[in-house]
C-alpha positions as a Markdown table, in Angstrom:
| # | Residue | x | y | z |
|---|---|---|---|---|
| 1 | Unk | 48.5 | 13.4 | 8.8 |
| 2 | Unk | 48.7 | 11.0 | 11.6 |
| 3 | Unk | 50.6 | 7.5 | 10.4 |
| 4 | Unk | 47.1 | 5.6 | 11.7 |
| 5 | Unk | 45.1 | 8.3 | 9.7 |
| 6 | Unk | 47.0 | 8.2 | 6.5 |
| 7 | Unk | 46.7 | 4.1 | 6.2 |
| 8 | Unk | 42.8 | 4.1 | 7.0 |
| 9 | Unk | 42.3 | 6.9 | 4.4 |
| 10 | Unk | 44.3 | 5.0 | 2.2 |
| 11 | Unk | 42.3 | 1.6 | 2.9 |
| 12 | Unk | 39.2 | 3.6 | 1.8 |
| 13 | Unk | 40.8 | 4.8 | -1.4 |
| 14 | Unk | 42.3 | 1.3 | -2.1 |
| 15 | Unk | 39.0 | -0.3 | -2.3 |
| 16 | Unk | 37.1 | 2.8 | -4.1 |
| 17 | Unk | 39.9 | 2.0 | -7.1 |
| 18 | Unk | 38.6 | -1.6 | -6.7 |
| 19 | Unk | 35.1 | -0.6 | -7.1 |
| 20 | Unk | 36.1 | 1.5 | -9.6 |
| 21 | Unk | 38.2 | -0.8 | -11.6 |
| 22 | Unk | 35.6 | -3.7 | -11.3 |
| 23 | Unk | 33.1 | -0.7 | -12.8 |
| 24 | Unk | 35.0 | 0.1 | -15.9 |
| 25 | Unk | 36.4 | -3.4 | -16.4 |
| 26 | Unk | 31.7 | -4.1 | -16.4 |
| 27 | Unk | 31.9 | -1.9 | -19.1 |
| 28 | Unk | 34.0 | -2.0 | -20.9 |
| 29 | Unk | 32.1 | -2.1 | -24.4 |
| 30 | Unk | 31.9 | 1.6 | -24.1 |
| 31 | Unk | 35.7 | 2.9 | -24.3 |
| 32 | Unk | 34.4 | 7.0 | -23.5 |
| 33 | Unk | 33.4 | 5.6 | -19.9 |
| 34 | Unk | 35.9 | 3.3 | -19.5 |
| 35 | Unk | 38.6 | 6.0 | -19.8 |
| 36 | Unk | 36.8 | 8.0 | -17.7 |
| 37 | Unk | 36.8 | 5.5 | -14.9 |
| 38 | Unk | 40.3 | 5.0 | -15.4 |
| 39 | Unk | 41.4 | 7.9 | -15.4 |
| 40 | Unk | 39.1 | 9.0 | -11.8 |
| 41 | Unk | 41.6 | 5.7 | -11.0 |
| 42 | Unk | 44.4 | 7.8 | -12.1 |
| 43 | Unk | 43.5 | 10.6 | -9.8 |
| 44 | Unk | 42.9 | 8.7 | -6.9 |
| 45 | Unk | 46.1 | 6.8 | -7.4 |
| 46 | Unk | 47.5 | 10.3 | -7.5 |
| 47 | Unk | 45.9 | 12.0 | -4.7 |
| 48 | Unk | 47.1 | 8.7 | -2.5 |
| 49 | Unk | 51.0 | 9.5 | -3.4 |
| 50 | Unk | 50.2 | 12.9 | -2.2 |
| 51 | Unk | 49.5 | 12.2 | 1.1 |
| 52 | Unk | 52.4 | 10.2 | 1.0 |
| 53 | Unk | 53.8 | 12.8 | -0.5 |
| 54 | Unk | 52.9 | 15.3 | 2.4 |
| 55 | Unk | 53.3 | 12.3 | 5.3 |
| 56 | Unk | 56.4 | 12.4 | 4.5 |
| 57 | Unk | 57.6 | 15.9 | 4.3 |
| 58 | Unk | 56.0 | 16.5 | 7.9 |
| 59 | Unk | 58.3 | 14.0 | 9.1 |
| 60 | Unk | 62.0 | 15.5 | 7.4 |
| 61 | Unk | 62.3 | 13.0 | 4.7 |
| 62 | Unk | 62.5 | 15.7 | 1.7 |
| 63 | Unk | 63.6 | 13.2 | -0.6 |
| 64 | Unk | 61.0 | 10.8 | -0.3 |
| 65 | Unk | 57.8 | 13.8 | 0.0 |
| 66 | Unk | 59.6 | 15.0 | -3.4 |
| 67 | Unk | 59.7 | 11.8 | -5.0 |
| 68 | Unk | 56.0 | 11.0 | -3.9 |
| 69 | Unk | 55.0 | 14.4 | -5.1 |
| 70 | Unk | 56.6 | 13.7 | -8.7 |
| 71 | Unk | 54.9 | 10.5 | -9.0 |
| 72 | Unk | 51.2 | 12.2 | -7.9 |
| 73 | Unk | 52.6 | 14.1 | -10.7 |
| 74 | Unk | 52.8 | 12.0 | -13.1 |
| 75 | Unk | 49.6 | 10.0 | -12.2 |
| 76 | Unk | 47.5 | 14.1 | -12.2 |
| 77 | Unk | 49.5 | 14.1 | -16.2 |
| 78 | Unk | 48.8 | 10.3 | -17.2 |
| 79 | Unk | 44.7 | 10.7 | -15.9 |
| 80 | Unk | 43.8 | 14.6 | -18.1 |
| 81 | Unk | 45.6 | 12.7 | -20.8 |
| 82 | Unk | 43.6 | 9.6 | -20.5 |
| 83 | Unk | 40.5 | 11.8 | -19.7 |
| 84 | Unk | 41.4 | 14.1 | -23.1 |
| 85 | Unk | 41.3 | 11.2 | -25.4 |
């Protein structure tokens, strides 16, 4: 993915995260719904880190790609734990 397209995609995903987080804050009285929205945010953050890892891997920066992929996996595991509550 070209750098410009990556930045546009990540910007859109960050805007989505902000809206979902605001929605979760307004729905904080319903804990199950709040944790579901928070888990969705963690999944999106994992996707962003995965996109970074793919981009760095294509640019032959395999060390940075590995770090971003591990971060993406950790966010996905956190989201699964969060959604199972």
